[in-house]
C-alpha positions as CSV (number, residue, x, y, z in Angstrom):
1,S,76.6,-133.4,21.0
2,P,74.4,-133.2,17.9
3,S,71.8,-130.9,19.6
4,S,74.5,-128.4,20.6
5,L,75.9,-128.4,17.1
6,T,72.5,-127.8,15.6
7,A,71.8,-124.9,18.1
8,L,75.2,-123.4,17.1
9,I,74.4,-123.7,13.4
10,Y,71.0,-122.0,14.0
11,I,72.7,-119.2,16.0
12,V,75.2,-118.6,13.2
13,I,72.5,-118.5,10.6
14,V,70.3,-116.1,12.7
15,L,73.3,-113.8,13.3
16,F,74.1,-113.9,9.6
17,L,70.5,-113.1,8.6
18,V,70.4,-110.3,11.2
19,G,73.6,-108.9,9.9
20,L,72.3,-109.0,6.3
21,I,69.0,-107.4,7.3
22,S,70.8,-104.8,9.4
23,Q,73.1,-103.9,6.4
24,F,70.1,-103.7,4.1
25,C,68.3,-101.4,6.5
26,F,71.3,-99.2,7.0
27,A,71.9,-98.9,3.2
28,A,68.2,-98.1,2.6
29,T,68.1,-95.5,5.4
30,A,71.4,-93.9,4.3
31,F,70.2,-93.7,0.7
32,T,66.9,-92.2,1.6
33,N,68.5,-89.8,4.0
34,A,71.1,-88.7,1.5
35,K,68.3,-88.0,-1.0
36,I,66.0,-86.1,1.5
37,T,68.5,-84.4,3.8
38,P,69.8,-81.6,1.4
39,F,66.2,-80.5,1.0
40,V,65.5,-80.5,4.7
41,V,68.7,-78.6,5.5
42,R,67.9,-76.1,2.7
43,D,64.4,-75.5,4.1
44,I,65.8,-75.1,7.7
45,K,68.3,-72.5,6.4
46,K,65.5,-70.7,4.5
47,A,63.2,-70.6,7.5
48,V,66.0,-69.3,9.9
49,F,67.0,-66.7,7.3
50,K,63.4,-65.6,6.8
51,K,62.9,-65.3,10.5
52,M,66.1,-63.4,11.0
53,S,65.1,-61.0,8.2
54,S,62.0,-60.1,10.1
55,L,63.8,-59.2,13.4
56,S,64.4,-55.7,14.6
57,L,67.5,-53.7,14.2
58,G,68.0,-53.9,18.0
59,F,68.3,-57.7,17.7
60,Y,71.2,-57.3,15.3
61,Q,72.9,-54.6,17.4
62,S,73.1,-56.9,20.4
63,R,74.6,-59.9,18.5
64,K,77.8,-60.6,16.6
65,T,77.6,-61.5,12.9
66,G,79.5,-64.7,13.4
67,T,77.0,-65.9,16.0
68,L,74.2,-65.4,13.5
69,M,76.1,-67.1,10.7
70,T,76.7,-70.0,13.0
71,R,73.0,-70.2,13.7
72,V,72.2,-70.4,10.0
73,L,75.0,-72.6,8.8
74,D,76.3,-74.8,11.6
75,D,72.9,-75.6,13.2
76,A,71.5,-76.8,9.8
77,G,74.7,-78.8,9.3
78,K,74.2,-80.5,12.6
79,V,70.7,-81.5,11.6
80,S,72.2,-82.9,8.4
81,F,74.8,-84.9,10.4
82,L,72.0,-86.3,12.6
83,L,69.9,-87.4,9.7
84,V,72.7,-88.8,7.5
85,E,75.2,-90.2,10.0
86,K,73.3,-91.0,13.3
87,L,69.8,-92.1,12.3
88,P,70.9,-95.1,10.1
89,Y,73.1,-96.5,12.8
90,T,70.3,-96.1,15.4
91,A,68.0,-98.5,13.4
92,T,70.7,-101.1,13.0
93,D,71.8,-100.8,16.6
94,I,68.2,-101.4,17.8
95,L,67.9,-104.4,15.5
96,T,71.2,-105.8,16.8
97,I,70.3,-105.4,20.5
98,L,67.0,-107.1,19.9
99,S,68.5,-110.1,18.0
100,V,71.3,-110.5,20.5
101,S,68.8,-110.4,23.4
102,V,66.8,-113.2,21.7
103,I,69.9,-115.3,21.2
104,M,70.9,-114.8,24.8
105,F,67.6,-116.0,26.0
106,V,67.8,-119.1,23.8
107,L,71.3,-119.9,25.0
108,N,70.9,-119.2,28.7
109,Y,67.9,-117.4,30.0
110,K,69.4,-116.9,33.5
111,L,72.4,-115.0,32.1
112,A,70.2,-113.1,29.8
113,V,68.0,-111.9,32.6
114,A,71.1,-110.9,34.6
115,A,72.5,-109.0,31.7
116,L,69.2,-107.2,31.0
117,I,68.9,-106.3,34.7
118,L,72.2,-104.4,34.3
119,L,70.9,-102.5,31.3
120,P,68.7,-100.1,33.3
121,L,71.6,-99.4,35.6
122,S,73.8,-98.4,32.6
123,T,71.0,-96.3,31.3
124,V,70.7,-94.5,34.6
125,F,74.4,-93.9,34.6
126,S,74.3,-92.5,31.1
127,L,71.4,-90.2,32.0
128,M,73.4,-88.9,34.9
129,L,76.3,-88.0,32.6
130,M,74.1,-86.2,30.1
131,P,74.1,-82.8,31.8
132,K,77.9,-82.8,31.8
133,I,78.0,-83.8,28.2
134,Y,75.4,-81.1,27.2
135,N,77.5,-78.5,29.2
136,L,80.6,-79.5,27.2
137,H,78.8,-79.3,23.9
138,G,77.4,-75.9,24.9
139,K,80.9,-74.6,25.6
140,Q,82.2,-75.9,22.3
141,H,79.2,-74.3,20.5
142,R,79.8,-71.0,22.1
143,A,83.6,-71.1,21.3
144,N,82.7,-71.9,17.7
145,R,80.3,-69.0,17.6
146,S,83.0,-66.7,19.0
147,L,85.5,-67.9,16.4
148,M,83.1,-67.5,13.5
149,S,82.3,-64.0,14.8
150,H,85.9,-63.0,15.0
151,L,86.6,-64.5,11.6
152,N,83.7,-62.7,10.0
153,D,84.8,-59.4,11.6
154,S,88.3,-59.9,10.4
155,L,87.3,-60.7,6.8
156,V,84.8,-57.8,6.7
157,G,87.4,-55.4,8.1
158,V,90.4,-56.7,6.2
159,K,91.0,-53.3,4.4
160,V,91.0,-51.4,7.7
161,I,93.3,-54.1,9.2
162,K,95.8,-53.8,6.4
163,A,95.6,-50.0,6.3
164,F,96.6,-49.8,9.9
165,G,99.1,-52.7,9.8
166,K,97.2,-54.8,12.3
167,E,97.7,-58.2,10.6
168,N,99.9,-59.6,13.4
169,Q,97.4,-58.5,16.1
170,Q,94.6,-60.2,14.1
171,K,96.6,-63.4,13.8
172,D,97.2,-63.4,17.6
173,D,93.5,-62.7,18.2
174,F,92.5,-65.5,15.9
175,S,94.9,-67.9,17.7
176,K,93.3,-67.0,21.0
177,H,89.8,-67.6,19.7
178,S,90.8,-70.9,18.1
179,K,92.1,-72.3,21.3
180,S,88.8,-72.0,23.2
């Protein structure tokens, strides 16, 4: 029928416009973040290094060098990843969810309500999984710190390792740390 065809044309136009706006927002956010992020990461690294410089000798005696290196380099890199990779997609995802919700209500409000009722259930399920996900990320982060610490110790002590012919032992140790 003509009214169904008109509605379909409107939906296609709206989806096209939403896609266009979404891509523009993504590009603008990505460009802005790419310009700003290096300065933010640099400032984070400077602040962490400044704080670490003011800590006592006891602090350094109880921690491995690789762990501290990970704090300065990896953590700042993760902030960079969040700003450059994740943030732009978040804005476009929210815009997409809102536009699809509007279209669902226009097409069939009963199905839209049913779908939106399931949204809180999936949110609760996701929140229930979060502690397990954080635990896995924590294990990965600790393993990475251990690997960095071992790598640093090996590189700093390379002369001693070579002098005593311990290269194969170091390779085995590195392999063990890499598997964690």
